[in-house]
C-alpha positions as CSV (number, residue, x, y, z in Angstrom):
1,M,13.8,-27.2,-16.5
2,K,12.3,-24.3,-14.6
3,S,10.2,-21.7,-16.3
4,L,10.8,-18.0,-16.1
5,R,7.5,-17.7,-14.2
6,D,8.8,-20.0,-11.5
7,L,12.0,-18.1,-11.1
8,L,10.3,-14.8,-10.8
9,L,7.9,-16.1,-8.2
10,K,10.8,-17.2,-6.0
11,H,13.1,-14.3,-6.5
12,K,12.3,-10.6,-6.4
13,V,13.1,-8.6,-9.5
14,P,15.7,-5.9,-8.6
15,G,14.5,-2.4,-9.1
16,V,10.8,-3.0,-9.3
17,E,10.1,-1.7,-5.8
18,E,12.3,1.4,-6.4
19,A,10.6,2.1,-9.7
20,E,7.2,1.9,-8.1
21,M,8.2,4.2,-5.3
22,R,9.6,6.8,-7.8
23,R,6.4,6.6,-9.9
24,M,4.2,7.2,-6.8
25,C,6.5,10.1,-5.6
26,A,6.4,11.7,-9.1
27,A,2.6,11.5,-9.2
28,I,2.1,13.0,-5.8
29,L,4.7,15.7,-6.2
30,S,3.2,16.6,-9.6
31,N,-0.2,17.0,-7.9
32,V,1.2,19.2,-5.2
33,T,3.1,21.5,-7.4
34,S,0.9,21.4,-10.6
35,V,4.1,20.8,-12.6
36,S,4.9,17.6,-14.3
37,I,7.7,15.7,-12.6
38,L,8.9,12.4,-14.2
39,P,9.9,9.3,-12.2
40,K,13.4,9.4,-13.7
41,Q,13.9,12.8,-12.1
42,I,13.5,11.4,-8.6
43,K,15.9,9.4,-6.4
44,Y,14.8,8.2,-2.9
45,Q,17.2,7.0,-0.3
46,D,16.8,6.8,3.5
47,G,14.0,9.4,3.7
48,I,15.7,11.9,1.4
49,L,14.2,12.8,-2.0
50,S,16.8,14.1,-4.5
51,L,15.2,15.8,-7.5
52,S,16.7,16.6,-10.8
53,V,14.3,19.5,-11.7
54,P,14.8,23.2,-12.5
55,P,15.4,25.3,-9.4
56,I,12.1,27.1,-9.6
57,V,10.2,23.8,-9.4
58,K,12.3,22.7,-6.4
59,S,11.6,26.1,-4.7
60,A,7.9,25.7,-5.3
61,L,8.0,22.2,-3.8
62,L,10.0,23.3,-0.8
63,M,7.4,26.0,-0.1
64,K,4.8,23.2,-0.1
65,F,6.9,20.7,1.8
66,E,4.5,19.9,4.6
67,R,1.7,19.3,2.1
68,A,3.9,17.0,0.0
69,Q,5.2,15.2,3.1
70,A,1.6,14.5,4.3
71,A,0.5,13.2,0.9
72,L,3.5,10.9,0.7
73,S,3.0,9.6,4.2
74,E,-0.5,8.5,3.2
75,V,1.1,6.0,0.9
76,N,3.8,5.0,3.5
77,I,6.7,7.0,2.1
78,T,8.6,8.8,4.7
79,V,10.4,12.0,3.6
80,R,12.6,13.9,5.9
81,E,14.3,16.2,3.4
82,I,14.0,17.3,-0.3
83,R,17.2,18.1,-2.1
């Protein structure tokens, strides 16, 4: 009988990579805006960040888009648009 460890080594756990990406995005965006953004407020798909934050936070982030985009590109996350 196989152990759980053996199964996890052979098969990727779904959602782990996405959760890590959301965590990194939240940390970087929080640093850029000086406002706490939680990973559960972020969705990333095909270079588009969708944020579930108040409009004032989103406006502040859009004003600093280039800075946020540069910081995210340092950790190999490409962002074309923030919604």
